[in-house]
N, C-alpha and C positions, 0 to 999 in steps of 0.2 A: 510671530516668530518666523524668521526666514532662514533658509538653508542655502548658502551660496553653492552653486554647482562647481565652482573652482575653474581655474584656467585649463585644467586637463580634461574637462568634460567632452569637448569636441573630439579630442584624440581618442578618448575612451569609447565614444559613440561610434567612431569609424572602426576601431578595432573590433567592437562587438558585432557590427554589421558584417565585417569580413569573416569573423569566426563563424557566425551563424550561417552565412552564405556557404562557406566551405563545408560545414557539417551537413547542410541540406544537399549540397552537390554530391557529397560522398554517399548519402543515403538514397540518392536518386530523386530527390525532391527539388523543386525550383520555387523561388520566391523573389519578388521584386521588393527589396527592402524599403523603397521610397514610395511604393504604391499604397493607396488607401485600402485595398483588398488584395490578399494573396490568393494564389490559385487554390489554396486549401482553407481559405477564410481564417487564416491565423493572423494574430497581431504580434508585435515584438515589443517586449519590455526590455529596454537597454540600460537602464540605470535605476538604482534604488538608494534612497538616502533616509536616514532616521536620526533624529536629535531630540533632546528634551530631558526631563527629569521625572521625578515621581509624582508630579502634579499635572504636567502637560507634556505631551510628546507629539511631534509632527512626523509623518511619514510621507515621502514623495516618491512616486514611481513614474519614471519617464517611459513614454510609449512612442513608437514610430507612427502608429495610426491612432485615431480617436476611438477609445474603447467605450462600449456600453458597460455599465457595472451596476451592481446592487450590493448592499451590505446589510448585515444584521448582527445582533448580539446573541450569544449563547451563554448559559450558565453551567457551572459544575464541570470543568473550571470556567472562569470568566474568559470569554473569547469574543473577538471581533472578526467576522467572516466577510470577505470580499469576493464576490463571484464575478468572473470575467468571461469573455469569449475565449476560444482556444488561443492560448498565449505561449509564445516562445520566450522563456525567461533567460535573457542573454546577459544579464549582469553577473559579476563575480559573486560567488556564494558568500564570501566574507562581507560583502556590502550589506547584506541583510542580517547583520549581527544585532540581536535584540539589545535594547537599552531603555532607560526611563521606565515608563509604565508597562513596557512589553518584555516578557520573559522568554518568549519563544516565537519563532516565525517559520511557518511552513508554506510552501507554494508548489504548485504542480497541476497535472491534469486530473480532472474528476471523471470525465467521460468524453467521447468524441464531441468536439465543438464547445467544450466548457473547461475552464480552469478555475483555480481558487487560490486565494491567499488567506491563511488563518493566523491571526495574531492572538497568542495567549497572553493575557494580562496578569499583572501581579495582584490585582484585586478588581473590584467593580469599577467600570469605566463608562464613558459616554462619548459619542462623536459630536464635537462642536462644529466641524465642517467636514464634508466629504463631497468633493466636486472635481470636475475636469477643467483644467485651464490650458489654453493654447500657448505654446511658445512661438510667437509669431515670426520671430527672426529665423528660426530653424524649421518651421513647418511641422513641429512635433507637438506632443501633448503630455501633460503631467496630471496624474491623479494625486490630489492633496488630501490627506486625512489628518485632521487635528483631533487628538484623543485626549480627554481630560479625566481626572479621577472623579469618581462619583460615590455617593453613599450606597449602602446595600438597598435601602428603600427605593432610591432613585433608579438604580440599576434594574431592580425587579419590576418597577413600573414601566420602564422602557421596554424590557423584554415582553411584558404582557401586552403592550400597545402595538407591537409589531404586526404588520399585515404581510407575513412572509410565509410562503409555502416552500417546503424543502424540495429542491430540484430532484427529479427522478434520477437515481443513480443506478437503476437497473441496466444490465448490459444489453446491447442490441446486436447488430450484425457482427461486431468484433469478436463475440464469443462463439466458439465453435459449437454448432448445434449437431447432435447426433442424428443419424437417420433412424427411422423406426426399425426396431428389431423384433424378433419373436421371443418366446419365453426362454429359448435356449441362450440368448445373448447375455453376456456378462458385461455390465456397464461399470466403468471406473471413472469417477470424477477426480480429475487432477487439478489441484488448487495451488497455483503459484502465489505465494504469500505477498502481501503488500501491493504496491502499484500506484502510479500517478502521484498525487500529492503525498501519499504515505510511502516514503522511500525505504522504510525499515532502517536497519543498522547500516553502518558504513565501515568498510575495512580500513586497515592502517595504510594501505596503498591506494585507497580511493574507490574500491569496488562497492557498489550499492546492492543491498540485499534484494531489492525489487528486480534488478536486472539479472542477478544470479538465479533467483527462483523462476523467473520467466524462461530463461534459457534452459534450465533443467527441466521445467515442465514440458516444454516443447520436445526436448530430447526423449523424455519419458513417454510422451504421447506417441511419438514415432515408433519407439520400441514396442509399446503395447499393441499398436495396430498391426504388428506382424504376427500376433498370436490369434489363431483362428477363434472366432466366436466372441471376440472382445471389441467393444466400442468404447470410445473415450469422449468425455466431456471436459473441456477446459473452462474453468471459471473465468479466465481472461487469457487472451492471446496477444495482447499489446499492453502498452504502458498506460493503464487506466486504474482508477480507484474502484474497488468493489467492496461494499460493506461486508462485515462479518456475517450478518444475517442473510444477505443476498447469496453469499457463498453456500451457506447451508441450504437455502431455498433451491438453488440450482441443482444441488445433488438430489434433493427430494423430488424436484419437478421431473427429472429425467430418470427416476426410479433407479438410482445408482445402487449397485451392489456393494460398493465401498467408496470411501473418499480418502484420498491421500493429499494432505496439505504439506507443501514444501516451503521450508524456511532456512535461514542461515543465522546462527546465534551470535551473540557477542557477550563478553564477560570481562569484568574488571581485571582479572588475572590473565595476562596475555599468554601464559604457558598452557592454559587449558585448551584442548583441541579434541576433535573427533566428532563423529555422528551420534545422534541421540534419537530414539523413537519414543514418542509420547502418546499415551492414550488418556481418555477423559476420566477425571475423578473429581468429586466435590471436595476432596482433601488432597493437597499436593503431597507427593511422595518425599519431597525434600525442599529445603529453602530455595535452592537454585531454580527448581522447577516452578515454585510459587512465584518467584520474581519474574521469570520468563513469561509465564501465563499472564501476569499483571501487565507486562509491557505489551504483549501481543493483543490483549483485550482492549488496549487503549487506541487501537488503529482508527476506530470510528471517531473518537474524540480528536485525534490528530487531524483528521480530514474535515473537522468542523461539522460533525453530525450531532444531533441531539439524541441521546439514548432514550429519552422519553418518547421519541417518534419511532423508535425501532420496534417492529413487531416481533418480539421474541416469543415464538409459539412454543418453545421448548423450555421456558424458564422453570416450569414446575414439573418437568417430566422425569427428573432423575430417579424418582422413587417408583416410576411406572415399570411394570413387568417387561414391556417392550424395550425400555431403556436398559434394563438389567441384562436382558438377553443379548442386546446389541453390544454391550460392554464386553461380554464374554468373547464374542466374535472379534471385536477390536483387539483384545489382548492376544488372541490367537494369531491375528495378522501381524501384530507388532513383533511377536516372537519369531515368526517366519522371516521378517525383515532383518532382525538382529542376527539370526542364524546365517542368513545369506551374506550379510556384511562381514561376519566374523572372519578375520584372517585376510580379508580382501579390501576392506575400507577401515580406516582408523575409527575406533569406537571410544567414546568416553567411558569412564568407569561406571558400572551399573547402567548400561545403555538404554534399558527399557524403564522409563519413568512415567509419571502421571501428574496431571494438574487440571485445573478448571478452565480449559481453553474453550472459548465460545464457539469457535469454528468447528469443534468436534461434536456439537450437541444435536445433530440430527438424530431423532429418536430411533429410527428404523434403519439407519445407514451405518454399518461398521466404519469407524473413522480413526485414522492415525495422523499424527503430525510428525514429519521427518525433518529434523534439523541436520542439514548436510554437514555442518561443521561450524567453526567459530571464525567469523570475520575479524575478530580481535586478535587472531593468531595469524602471522604472516604466512606460515606454511599451509594452513588450511585455506587462506584466501587465495594463494597461488593455485592450489588444487581445484577449488571451486570455479575458478575462471578458466580452467583448461577444458576445452571441448572434448578431448579424449577421455579425461577423467569422468566428465559428465556422462559420456556414452557408456563407459564400463559400469559406472555406478547405477545408471538407469537399467542396464541389463540385469544386474543383480537384484534390483527392486522388482523387475518383471518376473524373474525366477521365483521370488518370494510370493508374489501375487498368484502365479500359476500354482505353486504348491498349496497355498491357502485355498484356492478355488477347488482344487482336486479333493482336499480334505473335507470341505463342506458339501461335496457332492455336486460341484459345478461340472460343466461340459468338459470332457477330456479332449485333448488335442490329438 
């Protein structure tokens, strides 16, 4: 089964190269789009094509340079995962529209030096071909994936036969590491939600949740660092994927006194807007909270991780006395945030809610998840992309954290 590139491919290729070059110029980076290696060891994917039906589907990804790649299958749901070197995905988003055996396509950064494409399948599948072919006339390369329907038994056998080790997704130098402090130091773990291949939700005008949370996280870090005796850990400070378990581990590793996870919600009713503060509960406070937690808890699946490999050290901790005490502190912090926001930031009805968010499950770290607003609402989207709004809202959040710290007997300023 062949997919013709079409007469417009050369023009699209040139346009992609120009756009990528301009974006890199504006960001202060440089890249030779025709070179085999960029200064940052990145490769460029400039075209994406998919065709087929419910029995066989072919995917073709065009690259400027020859990429090394690996691929493997994952279950629950059925997925084909393709790992690549750090890649600039320069093709139009609409080009990667799922069809045939594929129901969803995600791509993006996993960590410095690594990118990933995750194909969610409609059922069990197998790869009949996965190889790099050279486009000799253009001096470019294409990755060709022939995907075929498989039986449950065949899929399970293929998964079991794989010799694949999950790449290390732990953060490195890109994560801000705190300096050692004394017992008087109050440590806040700020967790910008999503990142890399996990883009989160998207606003009606194109804003991405992962960008909004990162921008707000950095603003909050700056504001918190102006408070005496406070140090800040960012779970990520660039566009990379961090697993939910790793976010919890980072907070515990650095003995965080609290964790603030930042998100931006989306809802099918576009009139819904306003901030919400969530705490952990094994039973959701309402149906909207349950649906949100279910979406947020899928982040690792979206990024192509196997939850069987996730070391969830707190899976059975909810009944522990430490967990119960921590929940009380978390609720106290949530109330401080709601009080600080009230009258200053739009709040949803009943702004303090609860659900089973995996990122809030550090047993000894009081944790809240702050939904800044709804990207499905154009007014909220406009606010969340405004640097001045982020600054004011971050200052209100800092005031709430200071009040919380004083009430639990933290260091006074």
